[in-house]
C-alpha positions, 0 to 999 in steps of 0.5 A, a space after each residue: 280404662 277407668 275415669 281415674 286413669 283417664 284423669 291421669 292421662 289427661 294431666 300427663 298430657 297437659 304436663 308434656 305439653 306445658 308451654 309458659 309462652 302460651 300462659 303469658 299470652 292469656 293471662 292478661 284476659 283473666 283479672 282473677 288469675 290464670 293458672 294453667 299448663 299453657 296448652 293450645 286450643 288445637 292441642 286440646 282439640 286432638 286429645 279430646 278427639 282421641 279420648 272420644 274414639 275410645 269405645 267405653 267413653 259415653 256421657 256417664 263415663 265423662 260425667 265421672 271423669 269430669 268430678 275430677 276435672 272440674 276442681 282442678 285449678 289449672 285452667 285446662 282441666 275443666 276445659 277438657 271436661 266441658 269439651 267432653 261434655 259438649 260432644 255428648 249433647 245428644 244424650 243430655 238428660 234432666 239428671 245431667 243437668 242436675 250433675 252440672 249444677 254441682 260444678 259451681 260448688 267445686 270449680 267454674 272459677 273464671 268467665 271463660 269457662 262459665 261463658 263456655 258452659 253456658 253457650 255450648 251446654 246449658 243452652 242446649 238443655 233450654 232449647 231441647 226443653 230438657 229444663 226450663 229457664 225457672 230452673 236457674 231461679 236459685 242461681 240468681 242468689 248463688 254464692 259463686 258469682 259465676 253461677 250468677 253470671 251463668 243466669 243471663 249468658 245461658 238465656 241469650 240463644 234461648 231468647 234469640 230462638 224464642 223472641 220472649 225478650 221481656 219474659 227473660 229480662 224480668 226474670 234477670 231483673 234481680 241481678 241488676 244490683 249485683 255487686 260483682 263485676 263479672 255478673 255486671 258483664 254478663 247482664 249487660 251482654 244479655 241486654 245487648 242481645 235483647 235490645 238487638 231484638 226488641 229495642 223499645 222495651 229494652 231501652 225502657 228497662 234500661 232507663 228504669 235503672 240508669 241512676 241505680 244500676 252499675 255503670 258497666 252493665 250499661 257500657 256492655 248494653 249500649 255498646 251497639 247504640 249510636 253515640 246519640 242513643 247511648 246519651 239517653 242512658 247516662 246517670 243523671 246528675 243530681 
């Protein structure tokens, strides 16, 4: 088996299990469009298990196959790459991270793949101290909006593990004035989780931006607050 033959096998499997009803069901969750074969998660999972059972499938093999899968326009192609990489988390190295960094240049074009990459893969690099959150510094100015979204989302598990709320808030602060909706969602999600750990400093930070930052950030950040608490963060009318 070669990465190329595995890639062809995966595509054949996807084509054999195409389901337009599944595509229609999930398309409403993707405003940027949802181009997919229509595989259910159990079908993806079954195929991934069968691939991992092959003796030659190690992290290097999966990374080489991912170079073919990540650029794929069909939703399932990057999904396979993510699931296969996730299964080899015990073997992650700094070089693995470097390889994954290039994914945003050739693929990763929706929120679902971004969030799976962040929560199931990138967070592992951080928690195992293979990388530092400072390695995401340039991502804050990435051309790919999903790379920028990945910065706050990747930090959520690390923040919960360390409790370093303000340290990470200061790091993601440049994203408070980002122009993209998907980034606003990621920042707001991060701030919501930060608020659950240390409410007071997060509220001070939100007050700093209540009249300037996009409202969608506040919608997500204040989601778990009581109605009366949310009122403090409404934009002040001039």
